[in-house]
N, CA, C and O atoms as a printed pandas DataFrame, in Angstrom:
     atom_number atom_name residue_name chain_id  residue_number  x_coord  y_coord  z_coord
0              1         N          MET        A               1  -12.038  -11.398  -32.511
1              2        CA          MET        A               1  -10.599  -11.371  -32.346
2              3         C          MET        A               1  -10.071   -9.940  -32.323
3              4         O          MET        A               1   -9.091   -9.655  -31.635
4              5         N          LYS        A               2  -10.703   -9.046  -33.061
5              6        CA          LYS        A               2  -10.238   -7.666  -33.125
6              7         C          LYS        A               2  -10.336   -6.971  -31.778
7              8         O          LYS        A               2   -9.516   -6.111  -31.460
8              9         N          ILE        A               3  -11.318   -7.332  -30.998
9             10        CA          ILE        A               3  -11.478   -6.700  -29.685
10            11         C          ILE        A               3  -10.291   -7.012  -28.776
11            12         O          ILE        A               3   -9.914   -6.180  -27.951
12            13         N          HIS        A               4   -9.704   -8.186  -28.914
13            14        CA          HIS        A               4   -8.520   -8.540  -28.132
14            15         C          HIS        A               4   -7.358   -7.613  -28.471
15            16         O          HIS        A               4   -6.588   -7.222  -27.593
16            17         N          HIS        A               5   -7.237   -7.267  -29.745
17            18        CA          HIS        A               5   -6.168   -6.355  -30.165
18            19         C          HIS        A               5   -6.403   -4.962  -29.598
19            20         O          HIS        A               5   -5.457   -4.264  -29.233
20            21         N          LEU        A               6   -7.658   -4.566  -29.526
21            22        CA          LEU        A               6   -7.995   -3.262  -28.965
22            23         C          LEU        A               6   -7.580   -3.184  -27.500
23            24         O          LEU        A               6   -6.991   -2.191  -27.073
24            25         N          PHE        A               7   -7.886   -4.228  -26.728
25            26        CA          PHE        A               7   -7.488   -4.250  -25.325
26            27         C          PHE        A               7   -5.970   -4.272  -25.179
27            28         O          PHE        A               7   -5.420   -3.607  -24.301
28            29         N          ALA        A               8   -5.306   -5.018  -26.018
29            30        CA          ALA        A               8   -3.841   -5.085  -25.958
30            31         C          ALA        A               8   -3.237   -3.721  -26.276
31            32         O          ALA        A               8   -2.284   -3.294  -25.624
32            33         N          ALA        A               9   -3.783   -3.048  -27.263
33            34        CA          ALA        A               9   -3.289   -1.713  -27.618
34            35         C          ALA        A               9   -3.582   -0.713  -26.508
35            36         O          ALA        A               9   -2.740    0.131  -26.202
36            37         N          ALA        A              10   -4.751   -0.795  -25.906
37            38        CA          ALA        A              10   -5.110    0.124  -24.822
38            39         C          ALA        A              10   -4.186   -0.065  -23.629
39            40         O          ALA        A              10   -3.861    0.902  -22.940
40            41         N          ALA        A              11   -3.763   -1.285  -23.377
41            42        CA          ALA        A              11   -2.880   -1.559  -22.247
42            43         C          ALA        A              11   -1.546   -0.834  -22.381
43            44         O          ALA        A              11   -0.893   -0.530  -21.383
44            45         N          LEU        A              12   -1.145   -0.558  -23.626
45            46        CA          LEU        A              12    0.104    0.161  -23.844
46            47         C          LEU        A              12    0.025    1.604  -23.352
47            48         O          LEU        A              12    1.049    2.216  -23.050
48            49         N          PHE        A              13   -1.191    2.145  -23.273
49            50        CA          PHE        A              13   -1.365    3.547  -22.909
50            51         C          PHE        A              13   -1.805    3.755  -21.467
51            52         O          PHE        A              13   -1.949    4.897  -21.031
52            53         N          VAL        A              14   -2.021    2.683  -20.721
53            54        CA          VAL        A              14   -2.403    2.786  -19.311
54            55         C          VAL        A              14   -1.124    2.998  -18.500
55            56         O          VAL        A              14   -0.169    2.237  -18.656
56            57         N          PRO        A              15   -1.087    4.007  -17.645
57            58        CA          PRO        A              15    0.129    4.246  -16.857
58            59         C          PRO        A              15    0.517    3.047  -16.013
59            60         O          PRO        A              15   -0.341    2.299  -15.544
60            61         N          ALA        A              16    1.810    2.871  -15.826
61            62        CA          ALA        A              16    2.314    1.747  -15.029
62            63         C          ALA        A              16    1.774    1.794  -13.608
63            64         O          ALA        A              16    1.575    0.747  -12.993
64            65         N          ALA        A              17    1.535    2.983  -13.077
65            66        CA          ALA        A              17    1.017    3.107  -11.711
66            67         C          ALA        A              17   -0.339    2.434  -11.570
67            68         O          ALA        A              17   -0.676    1.945  -10.492
68            69         N          ALA        A              18   -1.116    2.403  -12.638
69            70        CA          ALA        A              18   -2.425    1.750  -12.573
70            71         C          ALA        A              18   -2.263    0.257  -12.334
71            72         O          ALA        A              18   -3.049   -0.347  -11.604
72            73         N          PHE        A              19   -1.251   -0.335  -12.943
73            74        CA          PHE        A              19   -0.998   -1.748  -12.708
74            75         C          PHE        A              19   -0.385   -1.960  -11.330
75            76         O          PHE        A              19   -0.689   -2.947  -10.660
76            77         N          ALA        A              20    0.469   -1.047  -10.907
77            78        CA          ALA        A              20    1.148   -1.176   -9.617
78            79         C          ALA        A              20    0.155   -1.191   -8.469
79            80         O          ALA        A              20    0.326   -1.962   -7.525
80            81         N          THR        A              21   -0.887   -0.354   -8.521
81            82        CA          THR        A              21   -1.848   -0.333   -7.424
82            83         C          THR        A              21   -2.600   -1.649   -7.346
83            84         O          THR        A              21   -3.026   -2.051   -6.263
84            85         N          GLY        A              22   -2.772   -2.329   -8.476
85            86        CA          GLY        A              22   -3.427   -3.626   -8.474
86            87         C          GLY        A              22   -2.583   -4.684   -7.783
87            88         O          GLY        A              22   -3.119   -5.639   -7.222
88            89         N          ASP        A              23   -1.278   -4.521   -7.821
89            90        CA          ASP        A              23   -0.374   -5.464   -7.173
90            91         C          ASP        A              23   -0.269   -5.214   -5.676
91            92         O          ASP        A              23    0.204   -6.081   -4.941
92            93         N          GLY        A              24   -0.699   -4.052   -5.210
93            94        CA          GLY        A              24   -0.571   -3.690   -3.800
94            95         C          GLY        A              24   -1.219   -4.693   -2.873
95            96         O          GLY        A              24   -0.634   -5.063   -1.856
96            97         N          ALA        A              25   -2.403   -5.136   -3.201
97            98        CA          ALA        A              25   -3.112   -6.099   -2.348
98            99         C          ALA        A              25   -2.354   -7.418   -2.266
99           100         O          ALA        A              25   -2.238   -8.006   -1.191
100          101         N          ALA        A              26   -1.843   -7.878   -3.392
101          102        CA          ALA        A              26   -1.097   -9.142   -3.400
102          103         C          ALA        A              26    0.207   -9.012   -2.608
103          104         O          ALA        A              26    0.571   -9.919   -1.859
104          105         N          LEU        A              27    0.903   -7.895   -2.770
105          106        CA          LEU        A              27    2.147   -7.682   -2.029
106          107         C          LEU        A              27    1.880   -7.544   -0.533
107          108         O          LEU        A              27    2.640   -8.051    0.292
108          109         N          PHE        A              28    0.790   -6.851   -0.191
109          110        CA          PHE        A              28    0.403   -6.672    1.204
110          111         C          PHE        A              28    0.200   -8.028    1.868
111          112         O          PHE        A              28    0.658   -8.263    2.986
112          113         N          LYS        A              29   -0.488   -8.906    1.166
113          114        CA          LYS        A              29   -0.744  -10.251    1.692
114          115         C          LYS        A              29    0.535  -11.083    1.712
115          116         O          LYS        A              29    0.824  -11.754    2.703
116          117         N          LYS        A              30    1.294  -11.041    0.634
117          118        CA          LYS        A              30    2.530  -11.816    0.516
118          119         C          LYS        A              30    3.520  -11.469    1.629
119          120         O          LYS        A              30    4.209  -12.343    2.155
120          121         N          ASN        A              31    3.581  -10.188    1.979
121          122        CA          ASN        A              31    4.546   -9.737    2.983
122          123         C          ASN        A              31    3.983   -9.757    4.396
123          124         O          ASN        A              31    4.579   -9.202    5.319
124          125         N          ASN        A              32    2.830  -10.401    4.560
125          126        CA          ASN        A              32    2.207  -10.661    5.860
126          127         C          ASN        A              32    1.762   -9.398    6.598
127          128         O          ASN        A              32    1.624   -9.412    7.821
128          129         N          CYS        A              33    1.539   -8.321    5.872
129          130        CA          CYS        A              33    1.059   -7.076    6.499
130          131         C          CYS        A              33   -0.349   -7.269    7.061
131          132         O          CYS        A              33   -0.741   -6.606    8.022
132          133         N          SER        A              34   -1.094   -8.174    6.457
133          134        CA          SER        A              34   -2.468   -8.415    6.902
134          135         C          SER        A              34   -2.512   -9.118    8.268
135          136         O          SER        A              34   -3.589   -9.259    8.849
136          137         N          ALA        A              35   -1.378   -9.551    8.777
137          138        CA          ALA        A              35   -1.359  -10.131   10.118
138          139         C          ALA        A              35   -1.679   -9.068   11.164
139          140         O          ALA        A              35   -2.182   -9.386   12.241
140          141         N          CYS        A              36   -1.390   -7.814   10.852
141          142        CA          CYS        A              36   -1.624   -6.713   11.807
142          143         C          CYS        A              36   -2.614   -5.661   11.314
143          144         O          CYS        A              36   -3.140   -4.886   12.113
144          145         N          HIS        A              37   -2.869   -5.625   10.020
145          146        CA          HIS        A              37   -3.750   -4.600    9.448
146          147         C          HIS        A              37   -4.903   -5.248    8.694
147          148         O          HIS        A              37   -4.688   -6.031    7.769
148          149         N          ALA        A              38   -6.127   -4.918    9.095
149          150        CA          ALA        A              38   -7.338   -5.405    8.438
150          151         C          ALA        A              38   -7.901   -4.282    7.557
151          152         O          ALA        A              38   -7.586   -3.112    7.774
152          153         N          PRO        A              39   -8.716   -4.624    6.583
153          154        CA          PRO        A              39   -9.255   -3.602    5.693
154          155         C          PRO        A              39  -10.065   -2.504    6.391
155          156         O          PRO        A              39   -9.846   -1.320    6.137
156          157         N          ALA        A              40  -10.992   -2.886    7.261
157          158        CA          ALA        A              40  -11.914   -1.880    7.794
158          159         C          ALA        A              40  -11.989   -1.810    9.310
159          160         O          ALA        A              40  -12.712   -0.974    9.850
160          161         N          SER        A              41  -11.258   -2.670   10.008
161          162        CA          SER        A              41  -11.343   -2.637   11.471
162          163         C          SER        A              41   -9.937   -2.723   12.076
163          164         O          SER        A              41   -9.026   -3.317   11.499
164          165         N          LYS        A              42   -9.795   -2.121   13.241
165          166        CA          LYS        A              42   -8.512   -2.160   13.947
166          167         C          LYS        A              42   -8.209   -3.605   14.322
167          168         O          LYS        A              42   -9.094   -4.355   14.734
168          169         N          SER        A              43   -6.987   -3.966   14.177
169          170        CA          SER        A              43   -6.508   -5.281   14.579
170          171         C          SER        A              43   -5.351   -5.005   15.538
171          172         O          SER        A              43   -5.530   -4.263   16.503
172          173         N          VAL        A              44   -4.202   -5.564   15.307
173          174        CA          VAL        A              44   -3.020   -5.206   16.085
174          175         C          VAL        A              44   -2.635   -3.763   15.739
175          176         O          VAL        A              44   -2.269   -2.971   16.608
176          177         N          GLY        A              45   -2.730   -3.452   14.452
177          178        CA          GLY        A              45   -2.454   -2.105   13.958
178          179         C          GLY        A              45   -3.728   -1.478   13.428
179          180         O          GLY        A              45   -4.790   -2.101   13.457
180          181         N          PRO        A              46   -3.628   -0.248   12.945
181          182        CA          PRO        A              46   -4.816    0.433   12.424
182          183         C          PRO        A              46   -5.332   -0.217   11.145
183          184         O          PRO        A              46   -4.595   -0.902   10.436
184          185         N          SER        A              47   -6.604    0.011   10.868
185          186        CA          SER        A              47   -7.186   -0.517    9.628
186          187         C          SER        A              47   -6.643    0.256    8.434
187          188         O          SER        A              47   -6.164    1.382    8.569
188          189         N          LEU        A              48   -6.725   -0.360    7.278
189          190        CA          LEU        A              48   -6.299    0.312    6.049
190          191         C          LEU        A              48   -7.155    1.546    5.796
191          192         O          LEU        A              48   -6.654    2.571    5.335
192          193         N          ALA        A              49   -8.441    1.446    6.096
193          194        CA          ALA        A              49   -9.344    2.583    5.915
194          195         C          ALA        A              49   -8.942    3.741    6.825
195          196         O          ALA        A              49   -8.982    4.897    6.406
196          197         N          ASP        A              50   -8.553    3.441    8.067
197          198        CA          ASP        A              50   -8.125    4.489    8.998
198          199         C          ASP        A              50   -6.828    5.156    8.539
199          200         O          ASP        A              50   -6.673    6.372    8.651
200          201         N          ILE        A              51   -5.907    4.355    8.025
201          202        CA          ILE        A              51   -4.641    4.910    7.530
202          203         C          ILE        A              51   -4.914    5.836    6.353
203          204         O          ILE        A              51   -4.422    6.963    6.315
204          205         N          ALA        A              52   -5.698    5.358    5.394
205          206        CA          ALA        A              52   -6.007    6.165    4.212
206          207         C          ALA        A              52   -6.725    7.453    4.600
207          208         O          ALA        A              52   -6.432    8.514    4.049
208          209         N          ALA        A              53   -7.659    7.372    5.539
209          210        CA          ALA        A              53   -8.414    8.558    5.962
210          211         C          ALA        A              53   -7.502    9.562    6.670
211          212         O          ALA        A              53   -7.607   10.768    6.444
212          213         N          LYS        A              54   -6.617    9.065    7.520
213          214        CA          LYS        A              54   -5.736    9.965    8.270
214          215         C          LYS        A              54   -4.813   10.752    7.343
215          216         O          LYS        A              54   -4.528   11.922    7.601
216          217         N          TYR        A              55   -4.352   10.130    6.282
217          218        CA          TYR        A              55   -3.382   10.752    5.388
218          219         C          TYR        A              55   -4.001   11.284    4.095
219          220         O          TYR        A              55   -3.281   11.670    3.175
220          221         N          LYS        A              56   -5.316   11.304    4.025
221          222        CA          LYS        A              56   -6.031   11.673    2.801
222          223         C          LYS        A              56   -5.552   12.982    2.175
223          224         O          LYS        A              56   -5.321   13.031    0.967
224          225         N          ASP        A              57   -5.401   14.024    2.954
225          226        CA          ASP        A              57   -5.046   15.336    2.420
226          227         C          ASP        A              57   -3.584   15.709    2.676
227          228         O          ASP        A              57   -3.206   16.872    2.542
228          229         N          ASN        A              58   -2.784   14.745    3.037
229          230        CA          ASN        A              58   -1.380   15.002    3.348
230          231         C          ASN        A              58   -0.543   14.763    2.095
231          232         O          ASN        A              58   -0.415   13.629    1.635
232          233         N          LYS        A              59    0.025   15.834    1.546
233          234        CA          LYS        A              59    0.796   15.697    0.302
234          235         C          LYS        A              59    2.088   14.900    0.500
235          236         O          LYS        A              59    2.664   14.402   -0.468
236          237         N          ASP        A              60    2.539   14.782    1.736
237          238        CA          ASP        A              60    3.760   14.033    2.036
238          239         C          ASP        A              60    3.475   12.597    2.482
239          240         O          ASP        A              60    4.389   11.879    2.888
240          241         N          ALA        A              61    2.222   12.182    2.406
241          242        CA          ALA        A              61    1.821   10.877    2.935
242          243         C          ALA        A              61    2.587    9.723    2.296
243          244         O          ALA        A              61    3.053    8.830    3.004
244          245         N          GLN        A              62    2.723    9.726    0.994
245          246        CA          GLN        A              62    3.388    8.608    0.312
246          247         C          GLN        A              62    4.801    8.416    0.859
247          248         O          GLN        A              62    5.160    7.319    1.288
248          249         N          ALA        A              63    5.589    9.468    0.843
249          250        CA          ALA        A              63    6.979    9.366    1.300
250          251         C          ALA        A              63    7.055    9.032    2.787
251          252         O          ALA        A              63    7.880    8.219    3.205
252          253         N          LYS        A              64    6.197    9.658    3.578
253          254        CA          LYS        A              64    6.198    9.421    5.024
254          255         C          LYS        A              64    5.876    7.961    5.342
255          256         O          LYS        A              64    6.539    7.338    6.172
256          257         N          LEU        A              65    4.857    7.423    4.679
257          258        CA          LEU        A              65    4.466    6.041    4.961
258          259         C          LEU        A              65    5.446    5.023    4.376
259          260         O          LEU        A              65    5.619    3.939    4.932
260          261         N          GLU        A              66    6.081    5.364    3.266
261          262        CA          GLU        A              66    7.122    4.475    2.746
262          263         C          GLU        A              66    8.259    4.366    3.760
263          264         O          GLU        A              66    8.752    3.271    4.030
264          265         N          ALA        A              67    8.674    5.508    4.322
265          266        CA          ALA        A              67    9.755    5.503    5.317
266          267         C          ALA        A              67    9.339    4.749    6.568
267          268         O          ALA        A              67   10.124    3.979    7.122
268          269         N          LYS        A              68    8.107    4.966    7.015
269          270        CA          LYS        A              68    7.623    4.291    8.225
270          271         C          LYS        A              68    7.494    2.782    7.977
271          272         O          LYS        A              68    7.795    1.977    8.858
272          273         N          THR        A              69    7.054    2.412    6.793
273          274        CA          THR        A              69    6.933    0.992    6.466
274          275         C          THR        A              69    8.311    0.344    6.456
275          276         O          THR        A              69    8.476   -0.766    6.961
276          277         N          ARG        A              70    9.283    1.014    5.897
277          278        CA          ARG        A              70   10.640    0.460    5.833
278          279         C          ARG        A              70   11.271    0.359    7.227
279          280         O          ARG        A              70   11.826   -0.679    7.585
280          281         N          SER        A              71   11.184    1.447    8.014
281          282        CA          SER        A              71   11.919    1.525    9.284
282          283         C          SER        A              71   11.120    1.150   10.521
283          284         O          SER        A              71   11.699    0.876   11.572
284          285         N          GLY        A              72    9.794    1.133   10.408
285          286        CA          GLY        A              72    8.957    0.880   11.568
286          287         C          GLY        A              72    8.784    2.154   12.374
287          288         O          GLY        A              72    9.279    3.215   11.995
288          289         N          GLY        A              73    8.083    2.042   13.481
289          290        CA          GLY        A              73    7.888    3.205   14.335
290          291         C          GLY        A              73    6.610    3.083   15.136
291          292         O          GLY        A              73    5.883    2.095   15.029
292          293         N          ALA        A              74    6.344    4.103   15.944
293          294        CA          ALA        A              74    5.144    4.126   16.782
294          295         C          ALA        A              74    4.698    5.559   16.968
295          296         O          ALA        A              74    5.435    6.500   16.674
296          297         N          GLY        A              75    3.495    5.711   17.455
297          298        CA          GLY        A              75    2.998    7.025   17.812
298          299         C          GLY        A              75    1.952    7.604   16.894
299          300         O          GLY        A              75    1.225    8.506   17.311
300          301         N          SER        A              76    1.835    7.140   15.681
301          302        CA          SER        A              76    0.849    7.693   14.761
302          303         C          SER        A              76   -0.567    7.229   15.086
303          304         O          SER        A              76   -1.528    7.977   14.908
304          305         N          PHE        A              77   -0.689    6.001   15.559
305          306        CA          PHE        A              77   -1.994    5.422   15.870
306          307         C          PHE        A              77   -2.012    4.798   17.263
307          308         O          PHE        A              77   -2.798    3.886   17.520
308          309         N          GLY        A              78   -1.180    5.264   18.137
309          310        CA          GLY        A              78   -1.115    4.700   19.477
310          311         C          GLY        A              78    0.305    4.287   19.808
311          312         O          GLY        A              78    1.258    4.677   19.133
312          313         N          THR        A              79    0.429    3.500   20.844
313          314        CA          THR        A              79    1.764    3.147   21.325
314          315         C          THR        A              79    2.310    1.841   20.755
315          316         O          THR        A              79    3.502    1.562   20.884
316          317         N          MET        A              80    1.461    1.049   20.132
317          318        CA          MET        A              80    1.923   -0.232   19.573
318          319         C          MET        A              80    2.898    0.043   18.427
319          320         O          MET        A              80    2.509    0.646   17.426
320          321         N          PRO        A              81    4.155   -0.385   18.551
321          322        CA          PRO        A              81    5.129   -0.113   17.486
322          323         C          PRO        A              81    4.928   -1.025   16.280
323          324         O          PRO        A              81    4.562   -2.193   16.408
324          325         N          MET        A              82    5.177   -0.462   15.124
325          326        CA          MET        A              82    5.190   -1.259   13.899
326          327         C          MET        A              82    6.637   -1.667   13.666
327          328         O          MET        A              82    7.524   -0.813   13.651
328          329         N          PRO        A              83    6.889   -2.959   13.483
329          330        CA          PRO        A              83    8.271   -3.387   13.252
330          331         C          PRO        A              83    8.745   -2.956   11.861
331          332         O          PRO        A              83    7.928   -2.714   10.973
332          333         N          PRO        A              84   10.051   -2.862   11.676
333          334        CA          PRO        A              84   10.558   -2.538   10.337
334          335         C          PRO        A              84   10.244   -3.665    9.360
335          336         O          PRO        A              84   10.098   -4.825    9.746
336          337         N          THR        A              85   10.144   -3.300    8.106
337          338        CA          THR        A              85    9.904   -4.287    7.055
338          339         C          THR        A              85   11.215   -5.002    6.739
339          340         O          THR        A              85   12.285   -4.394    6.754
340          341         N          ALA        A              86   11.121   -6.271    6.459
341          342        CA          ALA        A              86   12.305   -7.067    6.127
342          343         C          ALA        A              86   13.068   -6.461    4.950
343          344         O          ALA        A              86   12.465   -5.930    4.018
344          345         N          LYS        A              87   14.375   -6.543    5.001
345          346        CA          LYS        A              87   15.218   -5.999    3.933
346          347         C          LYS        A              87   14.972   -6.700    2.604
347          348         O          LYS        A              87   15.298   -6.159    1.548
348          349         N          SER        A              88   14.402   -7.898    2.647
349          350        CA          SER        A              88   14.113   -8.636    1.415
350          351         C          SER        A              88   12.960   -8.018    0.621
351          352         O          SER        A              88   12.764   -8.353   -0.547
352          353         N          VAL        A              89   12.199   -7.119    1.246
353          354        CA          VAL        A              89   11.106   -6.429    0.546
354          355         C          VAL        A              89   11.703   -5.194   -0.114
355          356         O          VAL        A              89   12.292   -4.346    0.556
356          357         N          SER        A              90   11.551   -5.098   -1.421
357          358        CA          SER        A              90   12.169   -3.993   -2.166
358          359         C          SER        A              90   11.477   -2.663   -1.884
359          360         O          SER        A              90   10.318   -2.625   -1.472
360          361         N          ASP        A              91   12.204   -1.584   -2.111
361          362        CA          ASP        A              91   11.617   -0.250   -1.982
362          363         C          ASP        A              91   10.465   -0.078   -2.964
363          364         O          ASP        A              91    9.480    0.594   -2.657
364          365         N          GLY        A              92   10.585   -0.683   -4.140
365          366        CA          GLY        A              92    9.508   -0.618   -5.129
366          367         C          GLY        A              92    8.243   -1.301   -4.638
367          368         O          GLY        A              92    7.137   -0.807   -4.858
368          369         N          ASP        A              93    8.408   -2.443   -3.969
369          370        CA          ASP        A              93    7.244   -3.146   -3.421
370          371         C          ASP        A              93    6.606   -2.335   -2.298
371          372         O          ASP        A              93    5.381   -2.285   -2.185
372          373         N          ILE        A              94    7.430   -1.702   -1.472
373          374        CA          ILE        A              94    6.883   -0.851   -0.412
374          375         C          ILE        A              94    6.107    0.308   -1.028
375          376         O          ILE        A              94    5.017    0.638   -0.561
376          377         N          LYS        A              95    6.645    0.916   -2.050
377          378        CA          LYS        A              95    5.960    2.022   -2.731
378          379         C          LYS        A              95    4.605    1.561   -3.266
379          380         O          LYS        A              95    3.602    2.257   -3.110
380          381         N          THR        A              96    4.580    0.397   -3.889
381          382        CA          THR        A              96    3.337   -0.148   -4.429
382          383         C          THR        A              96    2.314   -0.410   -3.326
383          384         O          THR        A              96    1.136   -0.083   -3.474
384          385         N          MET        A              97    2.767   -0.999   -2.226
385          386        CA          MET        A              97    1.851   -1.286   -1.117
386          387         C          MET        A              97    1.309   -0.005   -0.493
387          388         O          MET        A              97    0.115    0.083   -0.205
388          389         N          VAL        A              98    2.168    0.986   -0.281
389          390        CA          VAL        A              98    1.715    2.249    0.315
390          391         C          VAL        A              98    0.720    2.945   -0.612
391          392         O          VAL        A              98   -0.290    3.474   -0.147
392          393         N          THR        A              99    0.993    2.951   -1.902
393          394        CA          THR        A              99    0.054    3.542   -2.865
394          395         C          THR        A              99   -1.301    2.869   -2.753
395          396         O          THR        A              99   -2.336    3.535   -2.755
396          397         N          TRP        A             100   -1.291    1.552   -2.656
397          398        CA          TRP        A             100   -2.534    0.787   -2.542
398          399         C          TRP        A             100   -3.242    1.090   -1.218
399          400         O          TRP        A             100   -4.453    1.306   -1.200
400          401         N          VAL        A             101   -2.499    1.108   -0.121
401          402        CA          VAL        A             101   -3.110    1.396    1.186
402          403         C          VAL        A             101   -3.762    2.776    1.164
403          404         O          VAL        A             101   -4.882    2.939    1.649
404          405         N          LEU        A             102   -3.074    3.762    0.609
405          406        CA          LEU        A             102   -3.630    5.116    0.573
406          407         C          LEU        A             102   -4.867    5.227   -0.327
407          408         O          LEU        A             102   -5.622    6.194   -0.228
408          409         N          SER        A             103   -5.070    4.247   -1.195
409          410        CA          SER        A             103   -6.254    4.266   -2.068
410          411         C          SER        A             103   -7.474    3.614   -1.427
411          412         O          SER        A             103   -8.566    3.651   -1.993
412          413         N          GLN        A             104   -7.293    3.018   -0.249
413          414        CA          GLN        A             104   -8.406    2.320    0.426
414          415         C          GLN        A             104   -9.385    3.321    1.017
415          416         O          GLN        A             104   -9.026    4.451    1.347
416          417         N          LYS        A             105  -10.633    2.875    1.144
417          418        CA          LYS        A             105  -11.695    3.731    1.722
418          419         C          LYS        A             105  -12.405    2.988    2.811
419          420         O          LYS        A             105  -13.328    3.524    3.424
């Protein structure tokens, strides 16, 4: 029983971002992003691995991709436009999903 308390106490010290990245996959699926983006291969849009690799060393990647996810756009991976994300998806959820996408390999 004591080990359960240890895990509960440790959870208090884990940054919230660590939990947020775990939710990224669920939010990505819930918001139907997987209809156009596959983990490792191009589909309608680029793969998650390609997105993460392209922005790997870009310090502005998080903000840039959050804006692109919200507003949509084209030209980063070809001419196929990405539609804007529905207004019902919160900015916090977009941030979580982008963080998760950028963590893919």
